[in-house]
N, C-alpha and C positions, 0 to 999 in steps of 0.2 A: 396541574391538574387537567389541563386541557390535553395535556401531552397523553396522558393516561385514559382519559377519554378516547382520543383516537385508536389508541389501542385496542380498547374495552370493544370499540366498534369494528375495527379491522380484522378480530377475532372473534367477533360475534359471542365476547363472552356476556350474555346477555343475561338478566335476571330470569328466576325459574316463573313469569307470569306474561302473560299477552300483553304485546307494545298496541300500541296506543296513538294515534294523533294527537295531539290538545283537544280537538273537535270530537273524537271518541272514535275514528276509524279504526279499524282492524291494522297492522303491519306486519308484513311476514317479509324479510331479509332475505331474499333468496341469492344474494352476490352483493356482499358491500363495497365493490367497485376496488379501484386499483388505486395507492396510495399513493397523491400525487406530491413529492417535493418540489414542484416549482412552483409558478405564481398561480393563481388561479386557484379553482373550489377543491377540497382538501383530498375528494375522492371522485375518482372517475367511472364513466361505465358502470354506475350499482346499477343492480336489479333488485325491484320493490314494487311488493304488492301494498296496495294502499287500498283498502276497503275492497273492491270488486276489478278493479283497472293494477295491471304490470307498468311499472314505467320504467324505462332504461335513462340514467344519466347523471346528474353530478350530486354529490351529497355535503354540507359542507358542516362542520362540527366548532361548536363555540362552550365555553364554558359559559356564557350568558347570554340570551338570544340578543341583548342588547350591543354585543361587542359586533352584532353585523354591521350596524349603524357607527360603531367605533370606527372601523375597518373600514367603512365607506365601499360597503359592497355593495349597496343600495345605489351607488352613481355608477357601476362598475358593467358592464353588459355579459361581462364574461360570467356574473354569477347569474343569469338571464334563465339559464336552465337547470338550476339547483332544483332536481325533485322532492327535498328532503332537508331540512334544516333540522340535526342534533344539538340539544344544549343541557346539561343541568339543572340550569334556572333558566327557565321559560317567563321571562318581565315584560315580553310585549311579544306584539302581534307582527308580521311581515308580511309585506305585500310584492306581487310580482308588479312590474311597469304599466299591464293592462287594469290593474286595482284586483286582482283573485288574490287570494291569503294562500302565503307559501306554507305547505302542509309543516310542522314541526312535532319532533319528540324528545318527549324529556326523557333523558337517560341517564342515570346515575354509574359513577363507577364502581363495582361491587369492594365492599368490605375487604374480602381477603386477598382480593387486588392490591388495594392498597397500601394494606400489609406487608405482602410478600415482596410489592415491589421497594418500601421502608426498610426493609430489612436485608433486602439483595444490594440495594447502594448504600446502606451504612455497615455491609460484612466488610472484616478486617483480613479476610484470610482471600488465598489466591489459588486456583481463582473462586470467585464467591460466590459462582453459583454449584461448587465442588458436590456438597450431598444431594441435589439431585443429576447432577450430571453420573456420578458413579452408578446407579440406577435406570441411566437409560439406553435401550436397544443401540446394539452396535451399527445395526444397518443406518438409526436413525442421525450417531452420530459420524459415519462416513455420508453420509448424503450432505450434511451441513459443510462436511470437512472438503467436500469437493466443490462446493458452491465457494469456499473462501478462497480455493486454492484458484479458481477462474476469477475470483474477484480482485484477488495479488497480480494477477499477469492484469488483466484487465487496467489495474492502478499503475502498473509498472509500463503500462503502453503509453496510459498520459503525459508521465512524466519524461519516456524516452520521446514520444511526440513533440513535446514544451520543448523539449533539448534539441531536437533537430530545428525546429523554427529561430533557435536565438544562433543556430550553426548554418547559415543560408541555404537550409532544408538539404545540408549534403548530409547520406548516409553514413560513408566512410569517416567522416568528421568525428559521426554523433556515434558511430560503433568507438572510435578510438576516445573518446571523452568517456562515456561509459563505463570502459572498460579501466580506461585509469582513475575513475571516480572509486571502484572498487578493490584497487589499489593502496588504496588507503584504509581498508579493512575498519571501517567505522570512524575511527577517531582521526584519521586525516580525509575522509572521504568527500570535504565540503573543500578543504583546502587543494584536494589533487584533483576536481572539476573546475576549480577554479582556474589551477595550473594547467589543465590541457586545453580549457576554453580559450587561453589566452596567446597560443599558439597556431602561427598563420600555417596551417599543416600545407597546404598548396606551396606556400613558399619554400618552406622546410623541406619539403620531398625533392628539392632540386640538391640537397646533400644528405640524402636517403642513405647512399652508398660509403659515406664516410663517418664511421663510428665514433670518430672523436669530435667530429664538429656537431653530430648530434648529441652529443653528451653534454657539449659547450651552451647548447640550445636550449636543452631539456632544462639541467642544472642553473643554468644565467635568468631563465624565466623563473624558475623558482625561486629567485632573489637568493639563492644561496651561493652567489659568487661576488656579494657583496663587499665582504668583511676585507679584511690583512694578514692574509696567512703567507709563512713561509715555508710555503709547500710546494715542488715543481710543478705538479700533474695542475694543482690548484693554479698556479699563475700562468700554464698553458693555454687551462679553460677559460679563465680570466680575459685574457688578452684575445683567443677568440672570439670571445660572445660578444667584444668589445667593439668587435669588426661587426660579426652578425649583424647585432642589436642597431647599429648606426644602418645598414646595408636595408634591413627588413622593419626599420623604424619599430623597434621592438621596444616594449614595457613591463620590466621585470616585476612580480608580484612583491608583495612584502615576505623576507623570511620569520617576521612574527605569526603568521597564520598555520607554521608547521606545529606540530606538537610530537613531543618525545615522553611527555613524563609517564612511566611503567611501559613503557616499550622496550624490548629486546633488542639489541644492537642488530641484529638480522632482520627486523621489522622497520627500523630506522629511514625515513623519508629516502636519505642518501641511497641507501640499496635499493629501494623500489624503485625509484627513480633510475638508477642504473636499467634494471631488470628491463626498465618500458623502453629505454631508450635500446636496449641488445634488441629486443621483440619487435620494436619499427623498424631497426636497421638490418635484420635478417628477412624481414617482410614476411615472417611464417601467418601472420594472423592479418585477413581481409575480407571484408562481407562475401565476394565471393566464392571463396573458401570455405569459409562457415555455410554458407548455404548449402553449397555441396556435399559438403560432411557427412557422414551416412551413419555413423556410431560415436557412443560416449569416447572410446578409444579415440577415433578422428579427430572431436570437437579437443578433446586432451592435449591431443601430441600438437596442435597449434599453438597452446597455451604455453610447450614448454621450454623455457627461456633463462637465460644466468646472465654474467655481468662482465663487463671487462676486466681484463687481468689488475689492474689497481684496484677494484675492489673486492679481490679475492684475498686483500691485505688489509683493507680497510673500511671501517663500518661509517667513519665520515671522513671530512676530508683534513689528513694528519692525525689522526685517529688511528693508528695503526695496532692490529689486532696479532695476536703473538704466534700465529697460524695460520697460512694457508687456508682456505676456505672458497668451495664453487659459487658458493651463492645463488644456488638454481631455485626457481617455484618451486616448493614442496608442493605434494601431492594434493595436502588438506588444502592450503591455497590455491589450487587449479580449483579444487571442487566447490570453494567458496565463487569463486571468479563466475562458473559456470554457471551457478544457483543463482546468482545478483547482477551478473551481465550476460554474458552469451544466451541463457535461455531468455531472456525477456527481451532481447535485443531480436532475437529469431522471432518470437511472439508478435511484437510489434510490427516486422517487417512482414511478416506472414498476414497481421491484419491490413498492411500497407497495401499489398500488392492482392489482398484476397485469396491467400494461398494456403489453404486449410495444411496443407502436408506440413509446410514449416511449424505453424500453429502444433501439429501434433508432436513435431519433433519436438519443439519445446518442452510440452506435457513431459516426453518419454524422458527427457534428460532431467527433471525434477527427479522422475519415477524409478531411475535406473539409483542417483546418486542416494549414498548414507543419509539420514536424517541428522539435521544440524542438534548438537548438544550444547545448550545454551541454559540460562535460568526459566525463559519464557515453556522449554520444552521440559523441563524438569518438574516444573509446578503444575503443569497437565498433563502430566504421567504419575503424577500425587492422587490426580483425581481418576484415574484408571484410563486417561487420552494418551495413546500410545501412539509414537509414530514409527513407521512401517520405512520412511523415505525421506528425503528432500522436499516432496510436494506436500506431505503433513507436515512437516516442520515448518514450512513457510507458511501453510494453512492456517497455523495456531500462532505465528507471528502475526499474520495478519489480523485475526480472532485479536489477540491483546490488543494490539495499538489501536485499533479503530472501533473496537466493542470495549473490552473491557476498561483500558484506559481511561476513556473518555467518557465514561459509563452511559455507553447505546446500548442499554441492555435491553431494550424497549425494540433493540431493532434484530437481536442476536435471538438464533433457534432454543437454545441452551437457557437464556432468561427468559424465554416465553413456558418453558416448560416449569422453570423456577415460578413463573408469576401467577401462572393458570392454575397452581396446586391449589385445593379446595380444601375446607377444615376437614371433610372426610379424610383426603388421603394425610393430612399432617394428624391424623387421631391414630389412622392404619399406621402412620409410621413410627409413633411415638409405642405402639403395641408392641410392635416389632423388635425394639431398641429395648 
């Protein structure tokens, strides 16, 4: 209930009557304030007229006024400048340290807000707000999608910064691990990140001109050289890895981390590792080249890779295919890596360097790539929210994962439009149908 009361205050969904303090003074909410999600009062920088005086300060909200004491706000100095306390049940008086009474407002959540919120949360269709979203102006949808796209970039930036901290703040290693993670294409993403993070790239760089040694390290660290196979290439790699493992004090990961269920052979971790080995060996991609890339074509060209000859006729050690194939990274795979790795890295590095050009380049890459076609985009398309490009599809992924799935409808623009519906709006809707 307190969460809905916060919502009612934030969006000024007040009853159609005068608002007054418990001691009878007229209240005019000029601005409800900025919602504070950290420690301290719930809203800051609120501007409220109480009687003849205009106050600017903090607002605190509770279900019951006595929650003020239950939360120990009476002993917290950060609550001494609260200009108004809002509660559904005013069951006690509150006082400042100097003995002056704190103004209080008794405020109820409107019944239609409660009913709409309950309906929205319990709705079993996807998206739950579909009946309202279908009627929203395209400009409103566009503005919310733009905010979600930026939010997704910011979220990815936090993840990349955190990854960089674990990699001795090395941006080249961060680039490699971020790209490697997305070579897992979802199913093996965690395994690829664990694998890439276990490789001492500064040491491995000394063997970069030898593809065989790179493959030995890559497959060895993946735990895929630990079995006993009668395969000539496997045996050679295994022998080489044992030497390099001792030289660099390497510890392989468990082979059980890799998933193969429902994967096509060309998507097996073996093939992806071989492609990464070739990409690393040929030195096509590094941070400097990425920063200096101008177009989508330039970025795509940096990711062009294939495999060594062995993997043209094998999809796993000993598992020979019927015919030779190049096993190049496909166009669709390159586009997914640009969406999920390259653009976020460019944006994060742009933030790190305070370089708006790099951030704009990252936005541009998303806008130039076609939208992803997945369950999320198809569900939103059924509600009339269509994707023109990858920026739109990424916005919808952000919306679904951070708002719809965890039921964060109170933080969503679409949810707001659903919840604020008045009984008059609902009657008009029934008549129209």
